[in-house]
C-alpha positions as CSV (number, residue, x, y, z in Angstrom):
1,M,-9.1,94.0,5.9
2,R,-6.9,96.3,3.9
3,K,-3.9,94.5,5.3
4,I,-5.1,91.2,4.0
5,E,-5.9,92.6,0.6
6,Q,-2.4,94.0,0.4
7,E,-0.9,90.6,1.2
8,V,-3.0,88.9,-1.5
9,G,-2.0,91.5,-3.9
10,A,1.6,91.0,-3.1
11,E,1.3,87.3,-3.7
12,T,-0.4,87.8,-7.0
13,A,2.2,90.2,-8.1
14,N,4.9,87.8,-7.3
15,G,3.1,85.0,-9.3
16,T,3.0,82.7,-6.3
17,R,0.5,81.6,-3.7
18,A,1.2,80.3,-0.3
19,A,0.5,76.6,0.0
20,R,-2.4,75.7,2.3
21,P,-2.6,72.6,4.4
22,N,-5.3,71.1,2.2
23,D,-3.1,71.7,-0.9
24,E,-0.2,70.0,0.8
25,A,-2.4,67.0,1.6
26,Q,-3.6,66.8,-2.0
27,T,0.0,66.9,-3.2
28,T,1.0,64.1,-0.9
29,D,-1.9,61.9,-1.9
30,S,-1.1,62.3,-5.5
31,K,2.2,60.5,-5.2
32,P,2.1,56.7,-5.6
33,H,2.7,54.7,-2.4
34,P,5.9,52.7,-2.6
35,L,4.1,49.4,-1.8
36,N,1.1,50.1,-4.0
37,Y,2.2,47.9,-7.0
38,S,0.1,47.7,-10.1
39,S,-1.5,44.3,-10.9
40,S,0.9,43.8,-13.8
41,E,3.9,44.4,-11.5
42,R,2.6,41.9,-9.0
43,R,2.1,39.2,-11.6
44,G,5.5,39.5,-13.2
45,S,6.3,39.1,-16.8
46,P,5.7,35.8,-18.7
47,R,9.4,35.6,-19.4
48,R,10.2,35.7,-15.6
49,R,7.7,33.0,-14.9
50,H,9.1,30.8,-17.7
51,V,12.7,31.2,-16.3
52,L,11.5,30.3,-12.8
53,V,9.7,27.1,-13.9
54,L,12.6,26.1,-16.0
55,S,15.0,26.5,-13.1
56,I,12.8,24.3,-10.8
57,L,12.7,21.6,-13.5
58,V,16.5,21.7,-13.9
59,L,17.0,21.4,-10.1
60,A,14.6,18.5,-9.8
61,L,16.3,16.7,-12.7
62,A,19.7,17.2,-11.1
63,G,18.4,15.8,-7.8
64,I,17.1,12.7,-9.6
65,I,20.4,12.1,-11.4
66,A,22.3,12.5,-8.1
67,M,20.1,10.0,-6.3
68,S,20.5,7.5,-9.1
69,L,24.3,7.7,-8.8
70,L,24.4,7.0,-5.1
71,P,25.3,3.4,-4.1
72,R,22.3,1.3,-3.4
73,P,22.0,0.2,0.2
74,R,22.2,-3.5,0.8
75,V,19.0,-5.4,1.4
76,H,18.1,-5.5,5.1
77,D,19.3,-8.8,6.6
78,G,15.7,-9.8,7.7
79,S,14.2,-9.4,4.2
80,S,17.4,-10.9,2.6
81,R,17.1,-14.0,4.7
82,A,13.5,-14.4,3.8
83,K,14.2,-14.0,0.1
84,C,17.0,-16.6,0.4
85,A,14.6,-19.0,2.1
86,S,12.1,-18.4,-0.7
87,N,14.8,-19.2,-3.2
88,L,15.5,-22.6,-1.6
89,R,11.8,-23.4,-1.5
90,Q,11.6,-22.7,-5.2
91,I,14.6,-25.0,-5.7
92,G,13.1,-27.7,-3.5
93,L,9.8,-27.6,-5.5
94,A,11.8,-27.8,-8.8
95,I,13.7,-30.8,-7.4
96,M,10.4,-32.5,-6.5
97,M,9.0,-31.9,-9.9
98,Y,12.2,-33.1,-11.5
99,A,12.1,-36.3,-9.5
100,N,8.5,-36.9,-10.5
101,E,9.5,-36.7,-14.1
102,H,12.6,-38.9,-13.7
103,Q,11.5,-42.0,-11.9
104,G,12.0,-40.4,-8.5
105,H,15.7,-39.4,-9.0
106,F,16.9,-36.1,-7.9
107,P,19.0,-34.1,-10.4
108,D,22.8,-34.6,-10.4
109,R,23.3,-30.8,-10.4
110,M,21.3,-27.7,-9.9
111,G,21.9,-26.6,-13.5
112,D,19.6,-29.4,-14.6
113,L,16.7,-27.6,-13.0
114,L,17.1,-24.8,-15.5
115,L,16.8,-27.3,-18.3
116,Y,13.8,-29.2,-17.2
117,E,11.8,-27.1,-14.8
118,D,10.1,-23.7,-14.7
119,I,12.6,-21.9,-12.5
120,T,14.7,-18.8,-13.3
121,A,18.4,-18.1,-12.6
122,D,17.5,-15.5,-10.0
123,A,16.4,-18.3,-7.6
124,F,20.0,-19.5,-7.4
125,V,21.4,-16.2,-6.0
126,C,21.2,-15.2,-2.4
127,P,20.7,-11.4,-2.1
128,S,23.3,-11.2,0.7
129,S,26.0,-12.8,-1.4
130,S,28.2,-11.3,-4.0
131,D,27.0,-13.8,-6.6
132,E,25.3,-12.6,-9.8
133,R,22.5,-14.0,-11.9
134,V,23.9,-16.3,-14.7
135,T,23.3,-15.1,-18.2
136,A,23.8,-16.9,-21.5
137,Q,22.4,-17.0,-25.0
138,T,20.7,-20.4,-24.5
139,T,19.3,-22.3,-21.5
140,Q,21.8,-25.1,-22.0
141,Q,24.7,-22.6,-21.7
142,A,23.1,-21.0,-18.7
143,A,22.8,-24.4,-17.0
144,T,26.4,-25.3,-17.7
145,R,27.7,-21.9,-16.5
146,L,25.5,-22.1,-13.3
147,S,27.3,-25.3,-12.2
148,S,30.8,-24.8,-13.6
149,E,31.5,-21.1,-13.1
150,P,31.9,-19.6,-9.6
151,G,29.8,-16.5,-8.8
152,H,26.4,-17.6,-10.1
153,L,25.3,-20.2,-7.5
154,S,24.9,-19.3,-3.8
155,Y,23.7,-22.7,-2.7
156,I,25.6,-26.0,-2.2
157,Y,23.7,-29.0,-3.5
158,L,23.9,-32.4,-1.8
159,G,21.2,-34.2,-3.7
160,K,23.1,-36.1,-6.3
161,G,22.3,-39.8,-6.2
162,L,19.3,-39.4,-3.9
163,T,15.7,-40.1,-4.7
164,D,12.3,-38.9,-3.4
165,K,12.4,-41.9,-1.0
166,A,15.1,-40.1,1.1
167,D,14.4,-39.3,4.7
168,A,12.4,-36.1,5.0
169,N,15.0,-34.5,7.3
170,L,17.9,-35.3,5.1
171,L,19.8,-32.1,4.1
172,I,20.0,-31.7,0.3
173,A,21.0,-28.0,-0.1
174,Y,22.1,-25.1,1.9
175,E,23.6,-21.6,1.6
176,R,27.1,-20.8,2.6
177,L,27.6,-19.8,6.2
178,G,28.2,-16.1,6.7
179,H,25.5,-14.7,4.5
180,H,23.1,-14.0,7.4
181,G,25.4,-13.9,10.3
182,D,24.3,-16.4,13.0
183,G,23.1,-19.2,10.8
184,C,21.9,-20.3,7.3
185,N,18.9,-21.4,5.4
186,M,18.8,-25.2,4.7
187,L,16.7,-27.2,2.3
188,F,15.6,-30.8,3.3
189,A,14.6,-33.8,1.2
190,D,10.8,-33.2,1.7
191,G,11.1,-29.7,0.4
192,H,10.9,-27.7,3.6
193,V,13.3,-25.0,4.5
194,E,14.7,-24.0,7.9
195,F,16.9,-21.2,9.2
196,V,19.4,-23.2,11.3
197,P,21.8,-21.6,13.9
198,S,25.5,-21.9,12.9
199,G,26.5,-24.6,15.4
200,R,23.7,-27.0,14.4
201,A,24.2,-26.1,10.7
202,K,27.8,-27.1,10.8
203,A,26.9,-30.4,12.4
204,L,24.3,-31.1,9.7
205,I,26.7,-30.2,6.9
206,I,29.4,-32.6,8.3
207,Q,26.8,-35.3,8.5
208,A,25.4,-34.7,5.0
209,T,28.8,-34.5,3.3
210,S,29.9,-37.8,4.8
211,R,27.2,-39.6,2.9
212,P,28.4,-41.9,0.1
213,A,26.5,-39.8,-2.5
214,T,28.7,-37.3,-4.4
215,A,27.8,-33.7,-3.5
216,E,27.9,-30.9,-6.0
217,T,29.6,-28.0,-4.5
218,Q,31.0,-24.6,-5.6
219,P,34.4,-23.3,-4.8
């Protein structure tokens, strides 16, 4: 007992006290844990959030601009062929309407359809061709350019001099061979359109161009 009192007295005299296990635990618990972030630290400052959102918006805008600069892929041949056939059906309907308004006569040139019928210049361009839609300040100028300037008409017209009394299976318009590989779309006198294989298409073209009527063609 006296020995213990002596030791305590010595510690007191020296101004220090031996650390006890409980004291050491309390000291350790009083230090903040390195992963114990405060709520404000977890949320981040408003300035950092603003910079992050702005960065995301800039990257998204850059991606959109980059995509718009990439070359557009060509229309798939299947859908291109269908669109081309649709163009010829529109042309065929316009020819029938023109004939109904002109004593049964077909127009001398396709440009006349722009002048008299409800059809747009887009219908005269095959999506698989390099041709472009004709533009002009007036419909008259557009009609003239359609028939006189290369690059605006994808279809060859053979209906000049014909009437609505022509044989239903008579070829009156077709697209140039090579637009759709193994054949081409053809328009006949009764307004129906067929996709004809290249061999038969060439034979029909030779037969049609040997008719006495003058054909309107494009170089």
